[in-house]
Each structure stands twice: as C-alpha cells, then as structure tokens.
KEROSE-897279 format. One line per 5 residues: number of its first residue (from 1); for each residue x, y, z of C-alpha. Coordinates in steps of 0.1 Angstrom, whole numbers, plus 2048, in hexadecimal, padded with zeros to 3 digits. Layout:
N
NUM	X Y Z | ...;
//
This chain:
329
1	D54 49D ABC | D33 4A6 ACA | D23 4C7 AC0 | D1B 4DD ADE | CF8 4E8 AD8;
6	CFA 4F4 AFB | D11 510 AEF | D04 533 AF2 | D10 53E AD0 | CF6 527 AC0;
11	CD9 532 AD5 | CB8 534 AC4 | CB4 559 AC9 | CD1 55E AB1 | CC5 548 A95;
16	CB9 559 A77 | C97 54B A6E | C99 549 A48 | C86 532 A32 | C85 52D A0E;
21	C75 54B 9FF | C56 54F A14 | C49 570 A1E | C42 567 A42 | C4A 548 A56;
26	C64 530 A4B | C55 50E A45 | C68 4EE A4A | C81 4E7 A2F | C69 4CE A20;
31	C4E 4E7 A1C | C47 4FE 9FF | C5A 51C 9F5 | C3B 530 9F4 | C32 554 9F8;
36	C4E 569 9FF | C4F 552 A1D | C54 536 A04 | C72 520 A03 | C80 528 9E2;
41	C89 54B 9EB | C92 547 A0F | CB1 554 A1E | CC1 536 A2B | CCE 517 A1D;
46	CAC 509 A1D | CB6 4EC A32 | CB1 509 A48 | CB4 4F2 A64 | CD6 4FF A6E;
51	CC7 521 A72 | CAB 512 A86 | CC2 4FC A98 | CC0 50D AB8 | CD8 4FE ACE;
56	CBF 50F AE2 | CC6 4F7 AFD | CE4 50D AFE | CED 517 B21 | D12 519 B20;
61	D15 524 B43 | CF9 50E B50 | CE3 52D B50 | CC5 516 B56 | CD1 50E B78;
66	CE1 52F B7F | CD4 54C B6B | CF0 562 B78 | D10 567 B64 | D2D 550 B6C;
71	D42 55F B88 | D60 573 B7D | D7E 55C B77 | D9C 55C B8E | DB8 574 B85;
76	DCE 557 B7A | DB2 547 B65 | DBE 543 B41 | D9B 54A B36 | D99 56B B48;
81	D8C 588 B33 | DA6 59A B1D | DB1 5BD B26 | D9E 5CB B08 | D7D 5B8 B0F;
86	D69 5D9 B13 | D73 5E9 AF2 | D88 5E0 AD3 | DAB 5EE AD1 | DB4 607 AB5;
91	DC5 5EC AA0 | DA5 5D7 A9E | D92 5D4 A7D | D6E 5DF A79 | D56 5D2 A5E;
96	D39 5E5 A4F | D21 5D3 A66 | D32 5DF A86 | D44 5BF A8E | D68 5C5 A9B;
101	D83 5AB A9C | DA9 5A6 AA0 | DBE 588 A97 | DD0 57A AB5 | DE1 55D AA5;
106	DE5 559 A7F | DD6 53A A70 | DE7 51F A5B | DCA 519 A43 | DC2 52B A23;
111	D9D 525 A20 | D81 539 A31 | D60 528 A3B | D40 533 A2A | D21 539 A3E;
116	D12 517 A35 | D31 504 A41 | D34 4F3 A63 | D51 4FF A78 | D63 4F1 A96;
121	D6F 50B AAE | D7C 512 AD1 | D6F 532 AE0 | D6A 546 AFF | D51 563 B03;
126	D4F 580 B1B | D38 59D B21 | D46 5C1 B21 | D4C 5C0 B46 | D62 5A2 B43;
131	D4A 587 B4F | D50 566 B3D | D2E 557 B32 | D39 53A B1C | D58 527 B12;
136	D5E 507 AFF | D81 508 B0C | D75 506 B2F | D5F 4E8 B25 | D7E 4D8 B16;
141	D6D 4D0 AF5 | D6B 4E3 AD4 | D49 4ED AC6 | D3C 4E6 AA3 | D1F 4F8 A92;
146	D12 504 A70 | D1E 528 A6C | CFC 534 A61 | CEC 528 A81 | CFD 53F A9A;
151	CFB 564 AA3 | D02 57C A85 | D23 587 A94 | D30 564 A94 | D22 55C A71;
156	D34 57B A63 | D54 579 A79 | D5E 555 A75 | D5C 558 A4F | D7A 570 A53;
161	D8F 554 A62 | DA4 537 A56 | DAC 517 A68 | DC5 51B A84 | DBD 540 A89;
166	DB3 54F AAA | D9F 56F AA9 | D8F 586 AC2 | D6D 594 AB9 | D5A 5B2 AC8;
171	D36 5AB ABE | D1D 5C7 AC2 | CFB 5BF AD1 | CE8 5C0 AB0 | CFF 5A4 AA3;
176	CFC 590 AC2 | CDE 58C ADA | CD4 5B0 ADA | CD7 5CB AF4 | CB8 5BE B05;
181	CB8 598 AFE | C96 588 AFB | CA4 567 B06 | CA7 564 B2C | CCC 561 B37;
186	CDB 56C B15 | CF7 584 B19 | CEE 5A8 B0F | D00 5C2 AFA | D23 5C0 AEC;
191	D33 59E AF0 | D58 596 AEC | D63 574 AE0 | D85 563 ADA | D80 549 ABF;
196	D98 52F AB2 | D8E 51F A91 | D98 4FA A92 | D87 4EC A73 | D6F 4F1 A57;
201	D57 4D8 A49 | D4B 4E4 A27 | D25 4E3 A21 | D19 4D1 A02 | D11 4EA 9E7;
206	D04 4F0 9C4 | D1E 503 9AF | D13 525 9A4 | D0E 52A 97E | D29 53E 96B;
211	D10 559 965 | D04 55D 989 | D0F 581 98B | CF6 58D 971 | CE1 582 953;
216	CF4 57C 933 | CEC 58E 912 | CD7 571 906 | CC0 571 925 | C9C 57E 921;
221	C90 59A 936 | C6C 5A2 93F | C5C 5C3 945 | C5E 5BE 96B | C84 5BB 969;
226	C85 595 96D | C9F 584 957 | C9F 560 94D | CAF 546 937 | CA5 523 92D;
231	CBF 50B 93A | CAD 4EB 92F | C8D 4E8 91B | C75 4CE 928 | C60 4B5 915;
236	C3F 4BC 925 | C1E 4C6 914 | C28 4EB 914 | C0E 4F5 92E | C18 511 946;
241	C0D 514 96A | BF6 531 975 | BFE 547 993 | BE3 534 9A6 | BF2 511 9A0;
246	C08 4FD 9B7 | C28 4F2 9A8 | C43 4D9 9B1 | C67 4E4 9A9 | C8B 4DE 9B0;
251	CA0 4FE 9B4 | CC1 50D 9C0 | CC6 531 9C8 | CE5 547 9C9 | CEE 56B 9D1;
256	D00 57D 9B5 | D22 576 9C5 | D1C 551 9C1 | D12 548 9E4 | CF7 52C 9E6;
261	CDC 535 9FF | CC2 51B 9F7 | CBD 4FB 9E4 | CA3 4E0 9E2 | CBC 4CC 9CE;
266	CD3 4C9 9EC | CB6 4BF A02 | CAE 4A4 9EA | C89 4AD 9EA | C76 4C3 9D1;
271	C61 4DF 9DF | C3C 4E4 9D9 | C2A 505 9DE | C0F 51C 9D1 | C1E 532 9B6;
276	C0D 551 9C3 | C1D 54A 9E5 | C41 551 9DC | C56 570 9D5 | C49 584 9B6;
281	C67 579 9A0 | C5D 554 9A5 | C38 55A 9A0 | C3F 56B 97E | C5C 555 973;
286	C4F 532 979 | C2F 53B 965 | C46 53D 947 | C51 519 94B | C42 4F7 940;
291	C47 4D6 952 | C6A 4C9 94C | C79 4EC 946 | C97 4F8 959 | C9A 51E 959;
296	CB4 536 969 | CA5 555 978 | CB7 575 981 | C9E 585 999 | CA4 5AA 9A3;
301	CA1 5B4 9C7 | C7F 5C4 9C3 | C71 5A3 9B7 | C82 58F 9D2 | C89 59A 9F6;
306	C95 5BD 9EE | CB7 5CE 9EE | CB4 5D3 A14 | C9E 5B5 A1F | C87 5BB A3D;
311	C88 597 A45 | CA7 58D A5A | CBE 577 A46 | CAD 57A A25 | CC5 57E A07;
316	CC7 5A1 9FA | CC7 5AF 9D7 | CC6 59B 9B6 | CC2 575 9BB | CC9 55A 9A2;
321	CB5 53A 9A0 | CB7 51A 98B | C94 50C 98B | C87 4EA 97D | C61 4E8 97A;
326	C58 4C4 983 | C32 4C6 986 | C14 4DD 984 | BFC 4D2 99F;
//
C-alpha cells in the first residue's frame, strides 16, 4: 500500500525537528551527536528521518492548484462534517495537552502504537466551520506514516487507539498547524479529525534496561548529579578522552519510562562528535570512559535538555543512555 506523503497530516510544518542531542540544528542521522545539538541526546529516534520526513509534498486537497479550501460537501455526503465539528461534546475526553477525543467505534485490538511505530489509517479532517480539507477515505486508499512524523495532536492521539478503533479528535491549533500557519494553504486553528486505526507496524527497538527508571544502589554519582555504572569494561590502554577530543561511540537513549528515543545501534552506524559539543551529561560522562568500555548513564534534566525543554520534541527530565566508547579521535 502506498504511503500518502501528500497527506496534510504529515506536512513538514508539523514535523518536530529533533536530532540526537545537539543544541541547535539537527544534523543528518549519520552525523555527530554533538553539542546539545548533538545526536546522542536528540529528541527523536535519531533516524530522525521520519520526523524530517515532510510529506511536505502534502497537498491533500490539491491546494497547490487551488489554495482555497475544498468546497463544502453535499448534504448527503458521507464525509460531511459531523454535528459537533465546531466543539467537542460534554462526554469527550481531554488530555493534559488540550487534545480532546471521543471513541466512535470500539477497536478489536489490544495493543497501542508507540510514537516510533508506523500506523495505517483512514481519516477525514475538517476545520471548525465544517469545511473538509483532507480525507484518505475520499482518495479511496489508507495512509501510512511514522507516528512521530506528524502533527503533535496526531502523535499523541493515535497512541490512545487500538486497531479497529475509530475516534474523533478535536486538535487545538498549538497541536496542529497553529492559529496562524506559516505554511501557505495549511488549515488554521482547531482541526477536527475522524481517524480509524487499521494497522500498526512496530518499529525496531533496543529494549530498555531493567534499571531505566533510576540509578541502582551500586551506581556511582558525581558532584554534578550524573550517575553511572560500568556495564562492560574494555580492554583498551586506559586512556580517557578530554573534553576537546572527538569520540566515536555507539549509544541508545531512553526516557525513564523505558521509551527509546534515539539509538545509533538501530541505525547501524556509530556516531562521531566533539565531546564538548554535546549535552553536559555526555561531556562529563564520556570523559570517565576508556576505549572499549560500555557505561550506563542516568543524566538529570539539568545536564540534558531540561525538565521543560525549550527545543520542540526534545525528551524531558532524566535520560538514560548506554554508551560504548569505540574510539578517541
């Protein structure tokens, strides 16, 4: 089944640009996890391509040729806007982010997708005034996409669903394209979607360690608050990298609830970066290692991206990394 990268839900404006731990721009997955802009600590599954994947060619309603919204559907149109398109009913459920949803048809599955999974869906979207701007149902073909590559309201909402379920979402502007979209032709403000989850393709993963929630009693803690444990001792010469050195590593990173957000292991390619170009927890921690060592680090938020990251999509709070030091350059 083809993926509709012409679908508005995967438009570039929605994609969270997160890399692997860099402070600023997100380099390609093959590049280094340097400076808080570095890959190791970046918000997204550092194959961050899904999140960059801007089905930016997305013009669900052929907006390129006709920037105007699709004409209102006929009264007997099965895809006409629902009666509650303008505002959610009292029995709808609201999350902390402001996303509102209501189950229309219960699902038959038992598993929920994670944000790194690829989902297959049918959907129709309307603006508050009832204008339909996009519909895979109208195209007659379901859409597939990585869940971390769409607007925040979709990323959060579809994770609430199971296969076979049909749910209506009222997505506020800040979780969609914004109240004043920067992308020409993108729908503004609150959007309403009916979404049917047809399938889930699980993303490859690296299982989280048993102690991902917090450092065990035998972990060592430094004055800064960084905690670490030697997972495997290497057979190198014992030399440690300096903050100014470039290092080559393999790593995987999880949030404390066990969700993998980045991994050079999954990409199958080690990362090389200047050690003074990554988040502080990495700069300090990797200097404790020797070539061949594998360490596990529990990095508090103030040494990572913060408890409330300023960078969109960056993982919040304490982060856990398994790091293998391959080479000191």
